[in-house]
N, CA and C of each residue as an Amber inpcrd file, in Angstrom:
protein
   360
  18.2580000  11.6710000   8.3190000  17.3460000  10.8020000   9.0300000
  16.1250000  11.5860000   9.5480000  16.3730000  12.7820000  10.0180000
  15.2610000  13.6000000  10.5320000  14.2700000  13.9540000   9.4230000
  14.7690000  14.1490000   8.2110000  13.8990000  14.4430000   7.0750000
  13.0100000  13.2410000   6.7620000  13.5980000  12.0430000   6.8050000
  12.8240000  10.8190000   6.5590000  11.7450000  10.6590000   7.6220000
  12.1340000  10.8470000   8.8770000  11.1840000  10.6860000   9.9780000
  10.0400000  11.6860000   9.8500000  10.3670000  12.9270000   9.5440000
   9.3320000  13.9630000   9.4150000   8.3610000  13.6230000   8.2850000
   8.8890000  13.1700000   7.1610000   8.0120000  12.8420000   6.0260000
   7.0980000  11.6680000   6.3660000   7.6630000  10.6420000   6.9910000
   6.8420000   9.4860000   7.3400000   5.7720000   9.8710000   8.3620000
   6.1150000  10.7000000   9.3080000   5.1080000  11.1690000  10.2760000
   4.0030000  11.9480000   9.5720000   4.3780000  12.7510000   8.5920000
   3.3850000  13.5120000   7.8320000   2.4140000  12.5740000   7.1160000
   2.9400000  11.5340000   6.4940000   2.0830000  10.5650000   5.8010000
   1.1800000   9.8500000   6.7980000   1.7240000   9.4540000   7.9350000
   0.9210000   8.7810000   8.9630000  -0.2050000   9.6950000   9.4330000
   0.0780000  10.9560000   9.6380000  -0.9740000  11.8950000  10.0540000
  -2.0840000  11.9600000   9.0040000  -1.7060000  12.0150000   7.7500000
  -2.7160000  12.0540000   6.6760000  -3.5490000  10.7810000   6.6740000
  -2.8800000   9.6240000   6.7670000  -3.6000000   8.3610000   6.8200000
  -4.5340000   8.3330000   8.0280000  -4.0220000   8.6760000   9.1930000
  -4.8460000   8.6320000  10.4030000  -6.0970000   9.4890000  10.2580000
  -5.9270000  10.6730000   9.7320000  -7.0730000  11.5770000   9.5510000
  -8.0630000  10.9970000   8.5370000  -7.5570000  10.4660000   7.4410000
  -8.4250000   9.9360000   6.3850000  -9.1500000   8.6600000   6.8030000
  -8.5080000   7.8460000   7.6440000  -9.0560000   6.5290000   7.9620000
  -9.7240000   6.4380000   9.3250000  -9.7050000   7.5090000  10.1130000
 -10.1810000   7.4170000  11.4920000 -11.6440000   6.9910000  11.6210000
 -12.4690000   7.3010000  10.6490000 -13.8930000   6.9610000  10.7310000
 -14.3220000   5.9280000   9.6910000 -13.3640000   5.2220000   9.1060000
 -13.6930000   4.2260000   8.0870000 -14.2010000   2.9640000   8.7680000
 -15.4640000   2.6490000   8.5110000 -16.0730000   1.4550000   9.0850000
 -15.4710000   0.2140000   8.4380000 -14.9770000  -0.6950000   9.2520000
 -14.3520000  -1.9100000   8.7420000 -12.8390000  -1.8840000   8.8060000
 -12.2930000  -0.7550000   9.2330000 -10.8500000  -0.5850000   9.3450000
 -10.5540000  -0.1030000  10.7650000  -9.6230000  -0.7530000  11.4390000
  -9.2310000  -0.3390000  12.7830000  -7.7810000   0.1220000  12.7470000
  -7.5330000   1.2980000  13.3060000  -6.1850000   1.8500000  13.3320000
  -5.4720000   1.4410000  14.6130000  -4.1670000   1.4090000  14.5430000
  -3.3390000   1.0880000  15.6920000  -3.0280000   2.3970000  16.4140000
  -3.2580000   2.4270000  17.7130000  -2.9870000   3.6280000  18.5090000
  -1.5670000   3.6120000  19.0480000  -0.8670000   4.7040000  18.8650000
   0.4730000   4.8750000  19.4160000   0.7860000   6.3680000  19.4340000
   1.8240000   6.7360000  20.1440000   2.2270000   8.1350000  20.2400000
   3.1870000   8.4530000  19.0920000   2.6640000   9.0940000  18.0780000
   3.4230000   9.3560000  16.8640000   4.6780000  10.1830000  17.1340000
   4.5850000  11.1530000  18.0210000   5.7430000  12.0200000  18.2720000
   6.8790000  11.2990000  18.9910000   6.6000000  10.1040000  19.4990000
   7.6340000   9.3160000  20.1720000   8.1130000   8.1570000  19.3040000
   7.6760000   8.1430000  18.0490000   7.9170000   7.0060000  17.1720000
   8.5610000   7.4590000  15.8640000   9.4250000   6.6120000  15.3330000
   9.9130000   6.7770000  13.9580000   9.1510000   5.7280000  13.1620000
   8.0610000   6.1080000  12.4810000   7.2110000   5.1170000  11.8120000
   7.9740000   4.2980000  10.7760000   7.8470000   3.0040000  10.8820000
   8.4680000   2.0950000   9.9350000   7.3960000   1.4720000   9.0520000
   6.3400000   0.9780000   9.6880000   5.1830000   0.4110000   8.9950000
   3.9540000   1.2410000   9.3350000   2.9620000   1.2370000   8.4280000
   1.6400000   1.7520000   8.7720000   0.7200000   0.5450000   8.7980000
   0.4090000   0.1080000  10.0060000  -0.3570000  -1.1160000  10.2080000
  -1.8120000  -0.7690000  10.4690000  -2.7040000  -1.4990000   9.8200000
  -4.1360000  -1.3910000  10.0600000  -4.6920000  -2.7910000  10.2830000
  -5.8540000  -2.8350000  10.9020000  -6.6010000  -4.0870000  11.0190000
  -7.7940000  -3.9930000  10.0890000  -7.9340000  -4.9910000   9.2470000
  -9.0800000  -5.0690000   8.3390000 -10.0690000  -6.0420000   8.9690000
 -11.2200000  -5.5300000   9.3350000 -12.2130000  -6.3080000  10.0700000
 -13.1360000  -7.0740000   9.1300000 -13.9280000  -7.9420000   9.7150000
 -14.9880000  -8.6650000   9.0080000 -14.4810000  -9.6050000   7.9100000
 -13.2960000 -10.1570000   8.1270000 -12.7230000 -11.1520000   7.2130000
 -12.5940000 -10.6460000   5.7760000 -12.2620000  -9.3670000   5.6340000
 -12.1360000  -8.7760000   4.3020000 -10.6870000  -8.4850000   3.9070000
  -9.7190000  -8.9020000   4.7340000  -8.3350000  -8.5270000   4.4540000
  -7.8630000  -9.0020000   3.0890000  -8.0820000 -10.2650000   2.7620000
  -7.5580000 -10.7860000   1.5000000  -8.2170000 -10.1150000   0.2950000
  -9.4970000  -9.8400000   0.3920000 -10.2010000  -9.1170000  -0.6730000
  -9.6540000  -7.6950000  -0.7930000  -9.3900000  -7.0820000   0.3370000
  -8.8230000  -5.7330000   0.3770000  -7.4350000  -5.7040000  -0.2620000
  -6.6030000  -6.6890000   0.0470000  -5.2630000  -6.7860000  -0.5340000
  -5.3600000  -6.8690000  -2.0570000  -6.2530000  -7.7090000  -2.5520000
  -6.4090000  -7.8630000  -4.0080000  -6.9290000  -6.5840000  -4.6540000
  -7.8540000  -5.9190000  -3.9770000  -8.3940000  -4.6590000  -4.4820000
  -7.2790000  -3.6230000  -4.6300000  -6.4610000  -3.4790000  -3.5950000
  -5.3710000  -2.5090000  -3.6530000  -4.3360000  -2.9070000  -4.7000000
  -4.0620000  -4.1830000  -4.8110000  -3.1120000  -4.6630000  -5.8190000
  -3.5700000  -4.2580000  -7.2190000  -4.8630000  -4.3840000  -7.4740000
  -5.4160000  -4.0030000  -8.7790000  -5.2680000  -2.4960000  -9.0320000
  -5.1450000  -1.7210000  -7.9720000  -4.9450000  -0.2700000  -8.0860000
  -3.4630000   0.0900000  -8.1490000  -2.6000000  -0.9230000  -8.1000000
  -1.1620000  -0.6770000  -8.1370000  -0.5580000  -0.3630000  -6.7850000
  -1.2670000  -0.7310000  -5.7270000  -0.8130000  -0.4320000  -4.3710000
  -0.4080000  -1.7260000  -3.6750000   0.8410000  -1.7930000  -3.2760000
   1.3350000  -2.9630000  -2.5720000   1.0300000  -2.8950000  -1.0870000
   0.8250000  -4.0530000  -0.5110000   0.5970000  -4.1630000   0.9300000
   1.5250000  -5.2480000   1.4590000   1.5800000  -5.3690000   2.7620000
   2.3810000  -6.4200000   3.3750000   1.6240000  -7.0700000   4.5060000
   1.9380000  -8.3180000   4.7530000   1.3760000  -9.0390000   5.8950000
   2.5480000  -9.3680000   6.8100000   2.5740000  -8.7410000   7.9490000
   3.6820000  -8.8800000   8.8990000   3.1070000  -9.2110000  10.2720000
   3.3460000 -10.2090000  10.8250000   4.0920000 -11.3990000  10.4690000
   3.2610000 -12.5930000  10.8470000   3.6450000 -13.7610000  10.4280000
   2.9690000 -14.9800000  10.8670000   3.3470000 -15.2140000  12.3170000
   2.3980000 -15.4880000  13.1810000   2.7190000 -15.7010000  14.5950000
   3.7080000 -16.8610000  14.7810000   4.6350000 -16.6790000  15.7140000
   5.6610000 -17.6950000  15.9540000   5.0780000 -19.0660000  16.2330000
   4.0150000 -19.1290000  16.9970000   3.5000000 -20.4410000  17.3970000
   2.9200000 -21.2310000  16.2200000   2.7450000 -20.5970000  15.0900000
   2.2210000 -21.2800000  13.9050000   3.3620000 -21.8160000  13.0210000
   4.5450000 -21.2500000  13.1380000   5.6870000 -21.7170000  12.3540000
   6.0240000 -23.1670000  12.7010000   6.3810000 -23.9530000  11.6880000
   6.7050000 -25.3640000  11.9180000   7.8190000 -25.5870000  12.9470000
   8.7970000 -24.7140000  12.9860000   9.9110000 -24.9040000  13.9160000
   9.4540000 -24.8840000  15.3810000   8.3240000 -24.2440000  15.6430000
   7.8030000 -24.1670000  17.0060000   6.6220000 -25.1150000  17.2320000
   6.4060000 -26.0470000  16.3320000   5.2340000 -26.9290000  16.3920000
   5.1130000 -27.6650000  17.7230000   6.2080000 -28.0760000  18.2830000
   6.1330000 -28.8290000  19.5460000   5.6410000 -27.9740000  20.7080000
   5.6970000 -26.6620000  20.5510000   5.2590000 -25.7600000  21.6180000
   3.8810000 -25.1520000  21.3400000   3.2770000 -25.5660000  20.2620000
   2.0330000 -24.9400000  19.8250000   0.9170000 -25.1010000  20.8540000
   0.2980000 -23.9850000  21.1440000  -0.9030000 -23.9390000  21.9730000
  -1.8540000 -22.9650000  21.2920000  -3.1260000 -23.0990000  21.5200000
  -4.0630000 -22.1520000  20.9170000  -3.8470000 -20.7380000  21.4710000
  -3.7490000 -19.7930000  20.5940000  -3.6620000 -18.3690000  20.9450000
  -4.6740000 -17.6390000  20.0710000  -5.9520000 -17.7240000  20.4400000
  -7.0100000 -17.2290000  19.5530000  -6.9310000 -15.7360000  19.2240000
  -6.5390000 -14.8980000  20.1550000  -6.4600000 -13.4630000  19.8610000
  -5.3140000 -13.2000000  18.8820000  -4.1740000 -13.8020000  19.1420000
  -3.0270000 -13.6660000  18.2380000  -3.3860000 -14.1540000  16.8400000
  -4.0510000 -15.2800000  16.7670000  -4.4270000 -15.8460000  15.4730000
  -5.4190000 -14.9560000  14.7410000  -6.3750000 -14.3910000  15.4670000
  -7.3370000 -13.4870000  14.8380000  -6.6220000 -12.2520000  14.2930000
  -5.7860000 -11.6510000  15.1140000  -5.0680000 -10.4550000  14.6710000
  -4.1700000 -10.7430000  13.4730000  -3.5720000 -11.9070000  13.4530000
  -2.6940000 -12.2370000  12.3210000  -3.4740000 -12.3570000  11.0170000
  -4.7650000 -12.5990000  11.1130000  -5.6140000 -12.6810000   9.9220000
  -6.1950000 -11.3150000   9.5400000  -6.0090000 -10.3150000  10.3910000
  -6.5890000  -8.9910000  10.1470000  -5.5630000  -7.9320000   9.7410000
  -4.3510000  -8.0130000  10.2630000  -3.4160000  -6.9090000  10.0600000
  -2.7400000  -6.9460000   8.6940000  -2.4330000  -5.7520000   8.2220000
  -1.6240000  -5.5930000   7.0340000  -0.9910000  -4.2120000   7.0730000
   0.0110000  -4.0160000   6.2580000   0.6610000  -2.7190000   6.1880000
   0.3370000  -2.0520000   4.8600000   0.1540000  -0.7550000   4.9550000
  -0.0400000   0.0810000   3.7730000   1.2820000   0.7700000   3.4470000
   1.4490000   1.2580000   2.2240000   2.7050000   1.9090000   1.8530000
   3.0400000   3.0850000   2.7710000   4.2900000   3.1210000   3.1990000
   4.7890000   4.2210000   4.0290000   6.2680000   4.4080000   3.7060000
   6.5120000   5.1640000   2.6600000   7.8770000   5.4150000   2.1980000
   8.1260000   6.9170000   2.2320000   9.2920000   7.3050000   2.6680000
   9.5970000   8.7320000   2.7730000   9.5290000   9.4400000   1.4240000
   9.7520000   8.6920000   0.3310000   9.7620000   9.3260000  -0.9840000
   8.4310000   9.2190000  -1.7300000   7.3670000   8.8720000  -1.0080000
   6.0480000   8.8790000  -1.6390000   5.6720000  10.3160000  -1.9960000
   5.1280000  10.4870000  -3.1790000   4.6460000  11.8090000  -3.5730000
   3.2680000  12.0380000  -2.9470000   2.8160000  13.2650000  -3.0010000
   1.4680000  13.5650000  -2.5180000   0.4420000  12.7870000  -3.3330000
   0.7070000  12.6110000  -4.6190000  -0.1960000  11.8410000  -5.4730000
  -0.2410000  10.3760000  -5.0460000   0.9090000   9.8210000  -4.6550000
   0.9530000   8.4420000  -4.1500000   0.0910000   8.3030000  -2.9010000
   0.2610000   9.2300000  -1.9780000  -0.5000000   9.1920000  -0.7260000
  -1.9830000   9.3650000  -1.0210000  -2.3180000  10.2860000  -1.9050000
  -3.7200000  10.4970000  -2.2910000  -4.3250000   9.2250000  -2.8800000
  -3.5630000   8.5160000  -3.7090000  -4.0590000   7.2790000  -4.3130000
  -4.3500000   6.2300000  -3.2430000  -3.4610000   6.0850000  -2.2800000
  -3.6950000   5.1250000  -1.2000000  -4.9550000   5.5100000  -0.4390000
  -5.0590000   6.7550000  -0.0400000  -6.2250000   7.2180000   0.7320000
  -7.5120000   7.0140000  -0.0650000  -7.5140000   7.4380000  -1.3050000
  -8.7090000   7.3040000  -2.1490000  -9.0990000   5.8350000  -2.3140000
  -8.1250000   4.9810000  -2.5580000  -8.4080000   3.5600000  -2.7920000
  -8.9110000   2.8810000  -1.5290000  -8.2890000   3.1710000  -0.4060000
  -8.7240000   2.5610000   0.8560000 -10.1460000   2.9920000   1.1910000
 -10.4110000   4.2700000   1.1180000 -11.7470000   4.7490000   1.4830000
 -12.8140000   4.2520000   0.5170000 -12.4870000   4.1320000  -0.7570000
 -13.4700000   3.6160000  -1.7290000 -13.7770000   2.1420000  -1.5110000
 -12.7920000   1.3710000  -1.0770000 -13.0420000  -0.0400000  -0.8080000
 -14.0870000  -0.1890000   0.2830000 -13.9680000   0.5920000   1.3370000
 -14.8730000   0.4720000   2.4680000 -16.1530000   1.2840000   2.3080000
 -16.1410000   2.2750000   1.4540000 -17.3140000   3.1220000   1.2140000
 -17.4990000   3.2950000  -0.2880000 -17.9500000   2.2330000  -0.9770000
 -18.0470000   2.2990000  -2.4520000 -19.0220000   3.3440000  -2.9560000
């Protein structure tokens, strides 16, 4: 387990360094040394998330959208109230690949593809 955690932290550090100044991408702040990274979540600004997802898909890079806000699910419809910040964030966030068995080439491909999308 410690090997998995160390590898994922290493990938997160690389992503953080590569993406820290990317205009149009917002990183999530947290204390990495106190965390066992499960997802690498970013916010894609300026309503470009869906285009970004398709761009990465064309490069062979999978992404995830986690999660639909509870108040939007049909089962909670009777309790629905406007939550504009939650709704905005749900349209911006996505996860990038973060697997302990990613090769350096895999990580390089993600970094290269993400940075090229925002800085063609």
